Each structure stands twice: as C-alpha cells, then as structure tokens.
Backbone as JSON Lines, residues from 0, in Angstrom:
{"i":0,"aa":"F","n":[111.94,82.59,92.9],"ca":[113.24,82.46,93.55],"c":[113.05,82.56,95.05]}
{"i":1,"aa":"K","n":[113.66,81.63,95.78],"ca":[113.54,81.65,97.23],"c":[114.79,81.03,97.83]}
{"i":2,"aa":"T","n":[115.34,81.71,98.83],"ca":[116.47,81.13,99.56],"c":[115.9,80.48,100.83]}
{"i":3,"aa":"P","n":[116.55,79.45,101.34],"ca":[116.07,78.84,102.59],"c":[116.13,79.88,103.72]}
{"i":4,"aa":"I","n":[115.05,80.0,104.47],"ca":[114.95,81.02,105.51],"c":[116.05,80.87,106.56]}
{"i":5,"aa":"G","n":[116.24,79.66,107.06],"ca":[117.26,79.44,108.08],"c":[118.65,79.82,107.6]}
{"i":6,"aa":"L","n":[118.96,79.47,106.35],"ca":[120.26,79.81,105.78],"c":[120.42,81.32,105.65]}
{"i":7,"aa":"T","n":[119.37,82.0,105.23],"ca":[119.43,83.45,105.05],"c":[119.64,84.15,106.39]}
{"i":8,"aa":"V","n":[118.97,83.67,107.43],"ca":[119.19,84.24,108.78],"c":[120.64,84.01,109.19]}
{"i":9,"aa":"A","n":[121.15,82.81,108.97],"ca":[122.53,82.5,109.32],"c":[123.51,83.38,108.54]}
{"i":10,"aa":"I","n":[123.18,83.68,107.3],"ca":[124.07,84.51,106.48],"c":[124.18,85.92,107.05]}
{"i":11,"aa":"F","n":[123.03,86.58,107.36],"ca":[123.18,87.96,107.83],"c":[123.78,88.02,109.23]}
{"i":12,"aa":"L","n":[123.5,87.03,110.07],"ca":[124.13,87.01,111.39],"c":[125.63,86.69,111.27]}
{"i":13,"aa":"G","n":[125.95,85.73,110.41],"ca":[127.35,85.35,110.21],"c":[128.19,86.46,109.59]}
{"i":14,"aa":"L","n":[127.62,87.16,108.61],"ca":[128.35,88.27,108.0],"c":[128.65,89.36,109.02]}
{"i":15,"aa":"S","n":[127.68,89.64,109.85],"ca":[127.87,90.67,110.88],"c":[128.94,90.24,111.87]}
{"i":16,"aa":"A","n":[128.88,89.0,112.32],"ca":[129.89,88.49,113.26],"c":[131.28,88.52,112.63]}
{"i":17,"aa":"L","n":[131.37,88.1,111.37],"ca":[132.66,88.11,110.68],"c":[133.22,89.53,110.58]}
{"i":18,"aa":"A","n":[132.36,90.48,110.24],"ca":[132.8,91.88,110.13],"c":[133.31,92.39,111.47]}
{"i":19,"aa":"H","n":[132.62,92.08,112.54],"ca":[133.07,92.53,113.87],"c":[134.38,91.86,114.27]}
{"i":20,"aa":"F","n":[134.52,90.59,113.92],"ca":[135.77,89.87,114.19],"c":[136.93,90.51,113.44]}
{"i":21,"aa":"I","n":[136.7,90.85,112.17],"ca":[137.75,91.47,111.35],"c":[138.15,92.83,111.94]}
{"i":22,"aa":"V","n":[137.15,93.64,112.29],"ca":[137.44,94.97,112.84],"c":[138.19,94.86,114.17]}
{"i":23,"aa":"A","n":[137.86,93.85,114.97],"ca":[138.51,93.69,116.28],"c":[139.89,93.04,116.17]}
{"i":24,"aa":"S","n":[140.25,92.56,115.0],"ca":[141.54,91.88,114.84],"c":[142.7,92.87,114.96]}
{"i":25,"aa":"P","n":[143.87,92.37,115.34],"ca":[145.04,93.25,115.48],"c":[145.38,94.02,114.2]}
{"i":26,"aa":"K","n":[145.08,93.44,113.06],"ca":[145.41,94.1,111.79],"c":[144.51,95.31,111.52]}
{"i":27,"aa":"F","n":[143.22,95.24,111.86],"ca":[142.28,96.3,111.49],"c":[141.84,97.2,112.64]}
{"i":28,"aa":"F","n":[142.0,96.75,113.88],"ca":[141.52,97.58,115.0],"c":[142.2,98.95,115.06]}
{"i":29,"aa":"P","n":[143.52,99.05,114.82],"ca":[144.13,100.38,114.82],"c":[143.53,101.31,113.76]}
{"i":30,"aa":"R","n":[143.21,100.76,112.61],"ca":[142.59,101.56,111.54],"c":[141.18,102.01,111.95]}
{"i":31,"aa":"Y","n":[140.44,101.1,112.58],"ca":[139.1,101.43,113.1],"c":[139.19,102.55,114.13]}
{"i":32,"aa":"S","n":[140.11,102.43,115.08],"ca":[140.28,103.44,116.13],"c":[140.68,104.79,115.55]}
{"i":33,"aa":"A","n":[141.6,104.78,114.61],"ca":[142.04,106.03,113.96],"c":[140.87,106.68,113.21]}
{"i":34,"aa":"G","n":[140.06,105.86,112.58],"ca":[138.89,106.38,111.87],"c":[137.91,107.06,112.81]}
{"i":35,"aa":"L","n":[137.7,106.46,113.97],"ca":[136.78,107.06,114.94],"c":[137.27,108.42,115.4]}
{"i":36,"aa":"L","n":[138.58,108.57,115.54],"ca":[139.14,109.88,115.93],"c":[138.88,110.93,114.86]}
{"i":37,"aa":"E","n":[138.78,110.49,113.61],"ca":[138.5,111.39,112.48],"c":[137.0,111.48,112.19]}
{"i":38,"aa":"K","n":[136.18,110.88,113.07],"ca":[134.72,110.83,112.9],"c":[134.32,110.09,111.61]}
{"i":39,"aa":"R","n":[134.97,108.93,111.43],"ca":[134.71,108.09,110.26],"c":[134.75,106.62,110.69]}
{"i":40,"aa":"N","n":[133.84,105.83,110.14],"ca":[133.91,104.38,110.34],"c":[133.46,103.71,109.05]}
{"i":41,"aa":"Y","n":[134.38,103.55,108.14],"ca":[134.05,102.95,106.84],"c":[133.72,101.46,106.95]}
{"i":42,"aa":"F","n":[134.27,100.79,107.97],"ca":[133.94,99.38,108.17],"c":[132.44,99.2,108.36]}
{"i":43,"aa":"R","n":[131.82,100.11,109.13],"ca":[130.39,100.02,109.41],"c":[129.58,99.98,108.12]}
{"i":44,"aa":"W","n":[129.91,100.86,107.2],"ca":[129.11,100.99,105.99],"c":[129.22,99.77,105.09]}
{"i":45,"aa":"V","n":[130.4,99.19,105.03],"ca":[130.58,97.97,104.22],"c":[129.75,96.83,104.8]}
{"i":46,"aa":"E","n":[129.86,96.63,106.12],"ca":[129.11,95.55,106.76],"c":[127.61,95.77,106.63]}
{"i":47,"aa":"Y","n":[127.15,96.99,106.89],"ca":[125.71,97.27,106.81],"c":[125.19,97.12,105.39]}
{"i":48,"aa":"A","n":[125.98,97.55,104.4],"ca":[125.52,97.45,103.01],"c":[125.19,96.01,102.64]}
{"i":49,"aa":"I","n":[125.97,95.09,103.17],"ca":[125.74,93.68,102.85],"c":[124.7,93.06,103.78]}
{"i":50,"aa":"S","n":[124.91,93.16,105.1],"ca":[124.02,92.45,106.03],"c":[122.6,93.01,106.0]}
{"i":51,"aa":"S","n":[122.44,94.33,105.95],"ca":[121.07,94.87,105.94],"c":[120.37,94.56,104.62]}
{"i":52,"aa":"S","n":[121.13,94.43,103.54],"ca":[120.52,94.08,102.26],"c":[120.06,92.62,102.26]}
{"i":53,"aa":"V","n":[120.82,91.76,102.91],"ca":[120.37,90.37,103.08],"c":[119.1,90.34,103.94]}
{"i":54,"aa":"M","n":[119.05,91.19,104.96],"ca":[117.86,91.28,105.8],"c":[116.65,91.72,104.98]}
{"i":55,"aa":"I","n":[116.83,92.7,104.11],"ca":[115.73,93.17,103.25],"c":[115.25,92.05,102.34]}
{"i":56,"aa":"V","n":[116.18,91.3,101.79],"ca":[115.82,90.17,100.93],"c":[114.99,89.15,101.72]}
{"i":57,"aa":"L","n":[115.41,88.86,102.93],"ca":[114.67,87.91,103.77],"c":[113.26,88.43,104.05]}
{"i":58,"aa":"I","n":[113.15,89.69,104.43],"ca":[111.83,90.27,104.7],"c":[110.99,90.25,103.44]}
{"i":59,"aa":"A","n":[111.59,90.57,102.3],"ca":[110.86,90.54,101.03],"c":[110.32,89.14,100.76]}
{"i":60,"aa":"Q","n":[111.14,88.13,101.01],"ca":[110.69,86.77,100.73],"c":[109.55,86.34,101.65]}
{"i":61,"aa":"I","n":[109.58,86.74,102.91],"ca":[108.47,86.33,103.78],"c":[107.2,87.14,103.52]}
{"i":62,"aa":"T","n":[107.34,88.27,102.81],"ca":[106.12,89.01,102.43],"c":[105.58,88.54,101.09]}
{"i":63,"aa":"G","n":[106.31,87.65,100.41],"ca":[105.8,87.07,99.18],"c":[106.52,87.48,97.91]}
{"i":64,"aa":"V","n":[107.61,88.24,98.0],"ca":[108.37,88.62,96.81],"c":[109.17,87.4,96.36]}
{"i":65,"aa":"T","n":[108.96,86.97,95.11],"ca":[109.66,85.79,94.6],"c":[110.41,86.05,93.29]}
{"i":66,"aa":"E","n":[110.13,87.15,92.64],"ca":[110.79,87.47,91.38],"c":[112.27,87.78,91.61]}
{"i":67,"aa":"I","n":[113.16,87.1,90.92],"ca":[114.59,87.3,91.11],"c":[114.99,88.74,90.8]}
{"i":68,"aa":"A","n":[114.39,89.35,89.77],"ca":[114.73,90.73,89.43],"c":[114.34,91.67,90.57]}
{"i":69,"aa":"A","n":[113.19,91.41,91.19],"ca":[112.75,92.24,92.32],"c":[113.69,92.06,93.52]}
{"i":70,"aa":"I","n":[114.08,90.82,93.79],"ca":[114.97,90.53,94.92],"c":[116.32,91.23,94.72]}
{"i":71,"aa":"V","n":[116.89,91.09,93.53],"ca":[118.17,91.72,93.24],"c":[118.04,93.25,93.33]}
{"i":72,"aa":"S","n":[116.95,93.79,92.83],"ca":[116.73,95.24,92.87],"c":[116.61,95.74,94.31]}
{"i":73,"aa":"L","n":[115.86,95.03,95.13],"ca":[115.72,95.43,96.54],"c":[117.07,95.4,97.24]}
{"i":74,"aa":"F","n":[117.86,94.35,96.97],"ca":[119.2,94.26,97.55],"c":[120.03,95.46,97.12]}
{"i":75,"aa":"G","n":[120.03,95.75,95.83],"ca":[120.84,96.84,95.28],"c":[120.43,98.21,95.79]}
{"i":76,"aa":"V","n":[119.14,98.47,95.84],"ca":[118.67,99.78,96.32],"c":[118.99,99.94,97.8]}
{"i":77,"aa":"N","n":[118.81,98.89,98.58],"ca":[119.13,98.97,100.0],"c":[120.64,99.2,100.21]}
{"i":78,"aa":"A","n":[121.46,98.48,99.47],"ca":[122.91,98.68,99.58],"c":[123.28,100.11,99.18]}
{"i":79,"aa":"S","n":[122.61,100.64,98.17],"ca":[122.85,102.03,97.76],"c":[122.55,103.01,98.88]}
{"i":80,"aa":"M","n":[121.45,102.77,99.6],"ca":[121.1,103.63,100.72],"c":[122.25,103.68,101.73]}
{"i":81,"aa":"I","n":[122.78,102.52,102.06],"ca":[123.87,102.44,103.04],"c":[125.12,103.14,102.5]}
{"i":82,"aa":"L","n":[125.4,102.94,101.23],"ca":[126.59,103.55,100.64],"c":[126.47,105.08,100.59]}
{"i":83,"aa":"F","n":[125.26,105.6,100.47],"ca":[125.08,107.05,100.59],"c":[125.41,107.51,102.01]}
{"i":84,"aa":"G","n":[125.11,106.68,103.01],"ca":[125.52,107.0,104.37],"c":[127.03,107.09,104.47]}
{"i":85,"aa":"W","n":[127.72,106.18,103.8],"ca":[129.18,106.2,103.76],"c":[129.66,107.51,103.13]}
{"i":86,"aa":"L","n":[129.03,107.9,102.01],"ca":[129.43,109.15,101.35],"c":[129.18,110.36,102.24]}
{"i":87,"aa":"Q","n":[128.09,110.34,103.0],"ca":[127.83,111.44,103.93],"c":[128.99,111.55,104.92]}
{"i":88,"aa":"E","n":[129.41,110.43,105.42],"ca":[130.49,110.42,106.41],"c":[131.84,110.76,105.78]}
{"i":89,"aa":"K","n":[132.05,110.35,104.54],"ca":[133.33,110.6,103.86],"c":[133.48,112.07,103.45]}
{"i":90,"aa":"Y","n":[132.42,112.68,102.92],"ca":[132.54,114.01,102.33],"c":[132.02,115.15,103.18]}
{"i":91,"aa":"E","n":[131.31,114.84,104.24],"ca":[130.76,115.88,105.1],"c":[131.29,115.69,106.52]}
{"i":92,"aa":"N","n":[131.34,116.76,107.26],"ca":[131.72,116.71,108.67],"c":[130.51,117.08,109.51]}
{"i":93,"aa":"P","n":[130.37,116.47,110.69],"ca":[129.26,116.86,111.55],"c":[129.24,118.37,111.77]}
{"i":94,"aa":"G","n":[128.08,118.97,111.54],"ca":[127.91,120.4,111.72],"c":[128.23,121.23,110.49]}
{"i":95,"aa":"S","n":[128.73,120.59,109.4],"ca":[129.13,121.36,108.22],"c":[127.94,121.83,107.39]}
{"i":96,"aa":"G","n":[126.81,121.17,107.53],"ca":[125.61,121.59,106.81],"c":[125.39,120.91,105.47]}
{"i":97,"aa":"G","n":[126.31,120.04,105.04],"ca":[126.13,119.33,103.78],"c":[125.25,118.1,103.96]}
{"i":98,"aa":"W","n":[124.2,117.99,103.14],"ca":[123.23,116.91,103.33],"c":[122.9,116.11,102.07]}
{"i":99,"aa":"V","n":[123.54,116.39,100.95],"ca":[123.14,115.73,99.7],"c":[123.23,114.2,99.79]}
{"i":100,"aa":"P","n":[124.35,113.6,100.25],"ca":[124.38,112.13,100.33],"c":[123.3,111.59,101.28]}
{"i":101,"aa":"F","n":[123.07,112.27,102.39],"ca":[122.06,111.83,103.35],"c":[120.67,111.82,102.7]}
{"i":102,"aa":"I","n":[120.34,112.9,102.0],"ca":[119.03,113.0,101.35],"c":[118.87,111.92,100.28]}
{"i":103,"aa":"F","n":[119.91,111.73,99.46],"ca":[119.84,110.67,98.45],"c":[119.69,109.3,99.1]}
{"i":104,"aa":"G","n":[120.38,109.1,100.21],"ca":[120.26,107.83,100.94],"c":[118.85,107.61,101.44]}
{"i":105,"aa":"C","n":[118.22,108.66,101.95],"ca":[116.83,108.53,102.42],"c":[115.88,108.21,101.28]}
{"i":106,"aa":"I","n":[116.1,108.83,100.12],"ca":[115.26,108.55,98.95],"c":[115.43,107.09,98.53]}
{"i":107,"aa":"A","n":[116.68,106.65,98.43],"ca":[116.93,105.24,98.06],"c":[116.39,104.3,99.12]}
{"i":108,"aa":"G","n":[116.52,104.68,100.39],"ca":[116.13,103.81,101.49],"c":[114.65,103.55,101.61]}
{"i":109,"aa":"I","n":[113.83,104.48,101.14],"ca":[112.38,104.29,101.27],"c":[111.83,103.34,100.2]}
{"i":110,"aa":"V","n":[112.56,103.2,99.09],"ca":[112.07,102.39,97.97],"c":[111.78,100.94,98.36]}
{"i":111,"aa":"P","n":[112.71,100.21,99.02],"ca":[112.39,98.83,99.38],"c":[111.17,98.72,100.3]}
{"i":112,"aa":"W","n":[111.02,99.71,101.18],"ca":[109.9,99.65,102.13],"c":[108.57,99.9,101.43]}
{"i":113,"aa":"I","n":[108.56,100.76,100.44],"ca":[107.32,100.96,99.66],"c":[106.92,99.64,99.02]}
{"i":114,"aa":"A","n":[107.89,98.96,98.4],"ca":[107.61,97.67,97.78],"c":[107.11,96.66,98.81]}
{"i":115,"aa":"L","n":[107.77,96.61,99.98],"ca":[107.36,95.65,101.01],"c":[105.96,95.96,101.53]}
{"i":116,"aa":"F","n":[105.64,97.23,101.72],"ca":[104.29,97.58,102.19],"c":[103.23,97.21,101.15]}
{"i":117,"aa":"F","n":[103.56,97.31,99.86],"ca":[102.63,96.87,98.82],"c":[102.33,95.38,98.99]}
{"i":118,"aa":"Y","n":[103.36,94.59,99.24],"ca":[103.16,93.16,99.41],"c":[102.43,92.83,100.71]}
{"i":119,"aa":"V","n":[102.8,93.49,101.8],"ca":[102.17,93.18,103.1],"c":[100.69,93.51,103.08]}
{"i":120,"aa":"F","n":[100.35,94.65,102.48],"ca":[98.95,95.06,102.46],"c":[98.22,94.57,101.22]}
{"i":121,"aa":"S","n":[98.89,93.73,100.42],"ca":[98.3,93.13,99.21],"c":[97.7,94.19,98.29]}
{"i":122,"aa":"I","n":[98.37,95.32,98.17],"ca":[97.89,96.39,97.3],"c":[98.03,95.92,95.86]}
{"i":123,"aa":"G","n":[96.93,95.85,95.17],"ca":[96.95,95.4,93.8],"c":[96.97,93.89,93.67]}
{"i":124,"aa":"G","n":[96.95,93.19,94.79],"ca":[96.98,91.73,94.77],"c":[95.56,91.16,94.75]}
{"i":125,"aa":"P","n":[95.47,89.84,94.82],"ca":[94.16,89.21,94.84],"c":[93.35,89.65,96.06]}
{"i":126,"aa":"G","n":[92.08,89.91,95.87],"ca":[91.22,90.34,96.97],"c":[91.13,89.28,98.06]}
{"i":127,"aa":"G","n":[91.01,89.73,99.29],"ca":[90.83,88.82,100.41],"c":[92.11,88.17,100.92]}
{"i":128,"aa":"T","n":[93.24,88.53,100.34],"ca":[94.5,87.95,100.83],"c":[95.1,88.88,101.87]}
{"i":129,"aa":"S","n":[95.77,88.29,102.83],"ca":[96.48,89.1,103.82],"c":[97.66,88.32,104.36]}
{"i":130,"aa":"A","n":[98.63,89.07,104.82],"ca":[99.84,88.45,105.37],"c":[99.55,87.94,106.78]}
{"i":131,"aa":"P","n":[100.27,86.91,107.22],"ca":[100.13,86.46,108.62],"c":[100.52,87.6,109.57]}
{"i":132,"aa":"G","n":[99.98,87.6,110.77],"ca":[100.22,88.65,111.74],"c":[101.69,88.9,112.04]}
{"i":133,"aa":"F","n":[102.49,87.83,112.13],"ca":[103.9,88.02,112.47],"c":[104.64,88.8,111.39]}
{"i":134,"aa":"V","n":[104.18,88.72,110.14],"ca":[104.83,89.46,109.05],"c":[104.67,90.97,109.28]}
{"i":135,"aa":"Y","n":[103.49,91.38,109.72],"ca":[103.29,92.8,110.05],"c":[104.26,93.23,111.14]}
{"i":136,"aa":"G","n":[104.42,92.39,112.15],"ca":[105.35,92.69,113.24],"c":[106.77,92.85,112.75]}
{"i":137,"aa":"I","n":[107.2,91.94,111.88],"ca":[108.56,92.02,111.33],"c":[108.73,93.28,110.51]}
{"i":138,"aa":"V","n":[107.81,93.52,109.59],"ca":[107.96,94.68,108.69],"c":[107.96,95.99,109.48]}
{"i":139,"aa":"F","n":[107.02,96.15,110.39],"ca":[106.96,97.42,111.12],"c":[108.13,97.6,112.09]}
{"i":140,"aa":"S","n":[108.52,96.54,112.79],"ca":[109.62,96.69,113.75],"c":[110.95,96.96,113.05]}
{"i":141,"aa":"I","n":[111.22,96.25,111.98],"ca":[112.49,96.46,111.28],"c":[112.46,97.78,110.51]}
{"i":142,"aa":"F","n":[111.3,98.18,109.99],"ca":[111.18,99.5,109.37],"c":[111.55,100.6,110.36]}
{"i":143,"aa":"L","n":[111.02,100.51,111.57],"ca":[111.34,101.52,112.59],"c":[112.83,101.49,112.94]}
{"i":144,"aa":"L","n":[113.39,100.31,113.1],"ca":[114.81,100.22,113.44],"c":[115.7,100.71,112.3]}
{"i":145,"aa":"F","n":[115.38,100.36,111.06],"ca":[116.19,100.84,109.93],"c":[116.16,102.37,109.88]}
{"i":146,"aa":"N","n":[115.0,102.96,110.13],"ca":[114.9,104.42,110.1],"c":[115.62,105.06,111.28]}
{"i":147,"aa":"S","n":[115.8,104.32,112.35],"ca":[116.55,104.84,113.49],"c":[118.01,105.1,113.12]}
{"i":148,"aa":"F","n":[118.56,104.32,112.19],"ca":[119.94,104.55,111.75],"c":[120.05,105.92,111.07]}
{"i":149,"aa":"A","n":[119.06,106.25,110.25],"ca":[119.06,107.57,109.6],"c":[118.92,108.67,110.64]}
{"i":150,"aa":"L","n":[118.09,108.44,111.64],"ca":[117.92,109.43,112.7],"c":[119.23,109.67,113.45]}
{"i":151,"aa":"V","n":[119.97,108.6,113.72],"ca":[121.26,108.75,114.41],"c":[122.21,109.6,113.56]}
{"i":152,"aa":"Q","n":[122.28,109.31,112.27],"ca":[123.18,110.11,111.43],"c":[122.72,111.57,111.38]}
{"i":153,"aa":"W","n":[121.43,111.79,111.29],"ca":[120.91,113.16,111.27],"c":[121.29,113.88,112.57]}
{"i":154,"aa":"L","n":[121.09,113.22,113.72],"ca":[121.44,113.83,115.01],"c":[122.94,114.12,115.09]}
{"i":155,"aa":"Q","n":[123.76,113.19,114.59],"ca":[125.21,113.39,114.6],"c":[125.61,114.59,113.75]}
{"i":156,"aa":"Y","n":[125.05,114.69,112.57],"ca":[125.46,115.74,111.65],"c":[124.82,117.09,111.96]}
{"i":157,"aa":"K","n":[123.75,117.08,112.71],"ca":[123.18,118.32,113.23],"c":[123.86,118.72,114.54]}
{"i":158,"aa":"R","n":[124.6,117.77,115.13],"ca":[125.31,117.95,116.4],"c":[124.33,118.35,117.5]}
{"i":159,"aa":"V","n":[123.27,117.57,117.61],"ca":[122.22,117.82,118.58],"c":[122.64,117.25,119.94]}
{"i":160,"aa":"G","n":[122.72,118.11,120.94],"ca":[122.99,117.7,122.32],"c":[124.1,116.68,122.46]}
{"i":161,"aa":"R","n":[123.77,115.56,123.07],"ca":[124.76,114.5,123.31],"c":[125.31,113.91,122.02]}
{"i":162,"aa":"W","n":[124.61,114.12,120.92],"ca":[125.03,113.57,119.62],"c":[126.19,114.38,119.03]}
{"i":163,"aa":"N","n":[126.58,115.44,119.73],"ca":[127.76,116.19,119.34],"c":[129.0,115.3,119.44]}
{"i":164,"aa":"D","n":[128.94,114.3,120.3],"ca":[130.02,113.34,120.47],"c":[129.86,112.21,119.45]}
{"i":165,"aa":"Y","n":[130.78,112.12,118.51],"ca":[130.7,111.11,117.46],"c":[130.63,109.69,118.03]}
{"i":166,"aa":"L","n":[131.36,109.46,119.11],"ca":[131.4,108.11,119.69],"c":[130.04,107.7,120.26]}
{"i":167,"aa":"R","n":[129.23,108.66,120.69],"ca":[127.87,108.32,121.13],"c":[127.1,107.73,119.96]}
{"i":168,"aa":"G","n":[127.24,108.34,118.8],"ca":[126.6,107.79,117.61],"c":[127.12,106.42,117.25]}
{"i":169,"aa":"E","n":[128.43,106.24,117.38],"ca":[129.03,104.94,117.07],"c":[128.46,103.85,117.97]}
{"i":170,"aa":"R","n":[128.39,104.15,119.27],"ca":[127.82,103.17,120.2],"c":[126.35,102.9,119.88]}
{"i":171,"aa":"T","n":[125.64,103.93,119.47],"ca":[124.22,103.75,119.13],"c":[124.06,102.9,117.87]}
{"i":172,"aa":"Y","n":[124.91,103.13,116.86],"ca":[124.87,102.29,115.66],"c":[125.11,100.82,116.02]}
{"i":173,"aa":"I","n":[126.1,100.57,116.87],"ca":[126.41,99.19,117.27],"c":[125.2,98.56,117.97]}
{"i":174,"aa":"T","n":[124.58,99.32,118.88],"ca":[123.42,98.82,119.6],"c":[122.24,98.57,118.66]}
{"i":175,"aa":"L","n":[121.95,99.54,117.78],"ca":[120.85,99.38,116.83],"c":[121.07,98.17,115.92]}
{"i":176,"aa":"S","n":[122.3,97.98,115.49],"ca":[122.61,96.85,114.62],"c":[122.34,95.53,115.34]}
{"i":177,"aa":"L","n":[122.81,95.44,116.56],"ca":[122.58,94.22,117.35],"c":[121.09,93.98,117.57]}
{"i":178,"aa":"V","n":[120.36,95.03,117.94],"ca":[118.93,94.89,118.2],"c":[118.17,94.51,116.93]}
{"i":179,"aa":"A","n":[118.44,95.2,115.82],"ca":[117.72,94.92,114.57],"c":[117.96,93.49,114.09]}
{"i":180,"aa":"K","n":[119.21,93.07,114.1],"ca":[119.53,91.73,113.61],"c":[118.98,90.66,114.55]}
{"i":181,"aa":"S","n":[119.11,90.88,115.84],"ca":[118.58,89.9,116.81],"c":[117.06,89.82,116.72]}
{"i":182,"aa":"L","n":[116.41,90.98,116.63],"ca":[114.95,91.01,116.57],"c":[114.44,90.29,115.33]}
{"i":183,"aa":"L","n":[115.06,90.57,114.19],"ca":[114.63,89.88,112.98],"c":[114.87,88.38,113.09]}
{"i":184,"aa":"A","n":[116.04,87.99,113.57],"ca":[116.34,86.56,113.7],"c":[115.35,85.87,114.62]}
{"i":185,"aa":"W","n":[115.05,86.47,115.78],"ca":[114.13,85.85,116.73],"c":[112.7,85.82,116.19]}
{"i":186,"aa":"Q","n":[112.29,86.88,115.51],"ca":[110.93,86.88,114.95],"c":[110.78,85.81,113.88]}
{"i":187,"aa":"I","n":[111.79,85.66,113.04],"ca":[111.77,84.61,112.01],"c":[111.79,83.24,112.67]}
{"i":188,"aa":"F","n":[112.7,83.07,113.61],"ca":[112.85,81.78,114.29],"c":[111.54,81.37,114.97]}
{"i":189,"aa":"A","n":[110.96,82.3,115.73],"ca":[109.75,81.98,116.5],"c":[108.54,81.69,115.62]}
{"i":190,"aa":"N","n":[108.5,82.28,114.44],"ca":[107.28,82.17,113.63],"c":[107.39,81.28,112.4]}
{"i":191,"aa":"T","n":[108.6,80.96,111.98],"ca":[108.71,80.13,110.77],"c":[109.6,78.91,110.94]}
{"i":192,"aa":"L","n":[110.52,78.96,111.87],"ca":[111.47,77.85,111.98],"c":[111.15,76.87,113.1]}
{"i":193,"aa":"I","n":[110.3,77.28,114.03],"ca":[109.9,76.36,115.1],"c":[108.68,75.58,114.62]}
{"i":194,"aa":"P","n":[108.77,74.26,114.63],"ca":[107.63,73.47,114.14],"c":[106.42,73.56,115.05]}
C-alpha cells in the first residue's frame, strides 16, 4: 500500500491550514479564546491527531513500510498519543501533579518511532541495505520535533519558569507545528519531488 507522496504532503498541510482557518473563523474563535483562558485548547488536539498521524504515515512510507495493517496501526497509535495529550489537558491542571494521560501518551508515542527506526536501520532486514541519507534526516529531525511537543506539555504542567504562562506554551505549540510540518514538506519536496 502506498499513497502518492505529493498528495500526502498536500493532505497534512491542507488539513492544518483548514483547522487554523476554522479556529480563526467568527464562529469558533470565541470558543478558542475562552478555552485559552481556561488553559485548554481542544482544537489543537483534534488537528494534531489527524495531521501528525498523516505525517507519520508519510515518514513510514518513505522508510519502506508498505503493509496496510502497519500503516493503519501507526496512524492509530500516533493519534492515540495526541488524544492522551488532550486528556492531560482536559482532566489535569498545570501544577496539579496528575500525569497518567501524559505518561500513557509518551508510551503510545514512542511505538511508531521504534517501528520507523527498525525500518531506517534495516534491523532484521536484508543485509547490506540502507536508507538514503535524506531519510535519516527526516526521521531524526521530525522525531526531535515531535518529542518537543511532549517537552512543552511537561514544562507547562510542571509550571517551569516562563512555562507557568499557558499562552507561552500555546505560542510554542503553534511554532513547533509550523516548523515540523514545513520541515517535513521541504525535506520531502527537495529529496523526492524535485526531478
């Protein structure tokens, strides 16, 4: 199973743009603003659950994952990780000390990366095979950026320094999302879509 690379890039960028357009619309912006005052942004988690899971599928495909069951599983586990982030925000308050959803999210979140690292490093695969250099760049850069989202939530909920301000975290999530999606799109574009 393989989706066209260009279409998949367009899907995760388009979904993100659509989500931001919806949140900025007159109908939903007041709800978004009210949520921020309560230290909640449920829109973020819905958008991330879908767009980051499409990103994982794309990364999986360029590392050589072709089994439909594996692709669906990676999408589902990644979406679960994001939804645990939503639960952390819904049921815990920054500084309250509750970490169960966060911990479960971290456990779920590492699973797709373990699978991707197996493919990138050809662990258990045919001897002498290796991924192209740009694939290593994509996997490591997006792995670091995805883990930065968990770090932001940890800093927010520990109320560390400037992270005591929920809006600082919100701005950081927005920036990380833009950087991660742009970086993946440009790395794919530069290495697979340019003839």
